[in-house]
N, C-alpha and C positions, 0 to 999 in steps of 0.2 A: 397475552400481561400486554399494559399498556407502557407506551417508551416511556422510558423519563427522558425531560427538556434536561439538555447541560446550562448548567447559570454562565453564561455568558461575561466575564471580565467587562469592566466598568472601564478599564482604558481605553479599549479598544474603541470607545465614542467619542474619545477625549481628542483634542489637538494639541502636538505637541510646540512649545512654544521654544526659540533659544534666545538666553537673557544675554543682552548685549551690556557690558559693561560701559559708563560714560566717556564722552570723549579725554580726558585726562586721560582714562589708562588702554588709550588707544583703538578702544571702541571694540573692545577683544570679545567672542562669546566665552562667557563664565559658565553657564551651565543650560541644560534645558528642562521647563518645567510642563505639567498637563494641564490643561484647562478645559471644561466643556463647553465655552466658546470665548474667544480670545478675551471682548469684553470684559470679564470678568477677572481676568488675569490685573488689570491695571488695577495701581493701590496694592497688591501686593508687597511685601518687605521680605529680603532674604539677605542673611550675613554671608559674607565673604572675607577670606583671608588675604590684607594686602599682600603677604609675602607669594600667594599664587599671583598676584597682578602684576607685581612688582618684578619677581623674580630673586627677589632678595633678601637672604637668608635673616638680615637683621628685624625683620617685619612679621617676624613668626606669629607674634604675639598680639597685634593689631589686627582690630578685624575694623571690616566698613556695613554699615548698613545703608543698602541700596533699595530704593520701592521704585516700582515700575508704574510711568509715566505714560510710553503710550506706544501704542500696536500697528506694527505694518508689514502686512504680510503674515509670517514667521514668525520676525524679531520681534522683541519685545525689549523696548528703550528704556535704560533705567536712569536715577538721576542719587548723589549722592545725600543720604539722611543724616547720617554720623558713621564717626570713627570715634572706636574704643578700644581700650585694654579690657581683660576679663579681670576679674577682682581676685580669682586666688593669686595668678600671675603677679597685684601691684601688692598684694598683702605679703609675697614670697620675699618682695624687693626689705622690711621694714623688720629692721634688727632692734634688740637690744642696746640702750645708749645712744640712738637715734631720733630725731626730731622730725616728724609729718609733718608737713604744711599744703593742707590746702585749702582752696576759693575757690568761689561759683559764681560767675558774673554775667555778663551780656554785652553783647558787643554787636553796633548796626554797622555794617559792610560798605564800602562802594557803591555796590549796587541793591544798595538798600535791603538788603535780608539781616534780619537778626539770627548771630553766632550764640549759642549759649558753654562757655568756657570754663571747663571744669579741670583747675593744675590738680598735679597730684606731684609736691618736691619733698627727697627726705635729703636730711643734713647728716653729715659722717659723724657729727656730738649732739650731745643734748643742748638744745639752745632754747635759751629765754623768751617768753614771750612779748618781752619787744624786742627785738631780735624778729622774731615769728614776723610780727606785726607789720615791722621794716621790710620783708622781704613780697611779704602779699602785697604791701601797696606798689615796690618797684615793679614786680610781678604783670600787676594788674593795669597799672600805669604805661608800662611798654607794651602790653598785648593789644588796649585799647587804640595806643598812637599805630602799631602799625597794624592791627586789623581793618580800622578804620581806614587809612588809604589801599584796598584791595578788594578782591571782590572774591565771591565766592571759592571758584575755581584756583585761583593764588594761594589761597588759605588752605586749601584743601594741600596741595601740592607744597607749600610750606611746609607744613607739619609732616606731611609722610616723608618727606625726603631727611627730616632734623634738623633745619637751621633754625627752628623756632624755638624748639630745643637746648639746641649753641648759646642760641642770645641771652636766654635766660643764665644757662651758666654763665656767661659773660658778663651779664651785669648784676647779678648777684655775688660775682667771688670776692668783692671785698669784704660782703659783712660775712658771708658765712663759705663752708664749703658744700656745695649740693653733689651726693653722691649719685643721684636719679633725678631727672627732672623728666617728666610725663605729664601729657595732656589723658587724664583717665576716661573725659569723653568732649568729643566737639562734636555739638547740636546744630544742625542747619535749620532754619525753620521759616 
């Protein structure tokens, strides 16, 4: 009777790379990923909870999209590509009798990178369209002024720490009471 060869695991042939978070998050090793060749891991994306990076439970529903940019030895270094909140979480914030105010616009940062900002604001009660329009305009102007004077690392820190969201609440409190002011998505291009 002929001997049968056992199938070998494909994982044995692969190299395991340690994924390192950006300098903003203290270059923490956040994951290990397999790759046939280390160069093939470049441009891979992964989603990671900001809660795990910062240790702050308030960031439980915020996720960060990281892209691997360079490989050195067994370490894969990443850059932030986007910060987002999952749609089911945002939909759970909308209730009957409240108004949803959304806006999408681009801002050029101090380091000449484009940032696409998608705001998500929920008011305490129903608002007429002119008030919604005023809030959109005020938030857009404030964001363009604020982000155009910052580089991308400062913007990410500003959003993660909640300074941007509290600024939105402060500038809109004379028009309407906002229950939630979040960024649905912040894309760095």
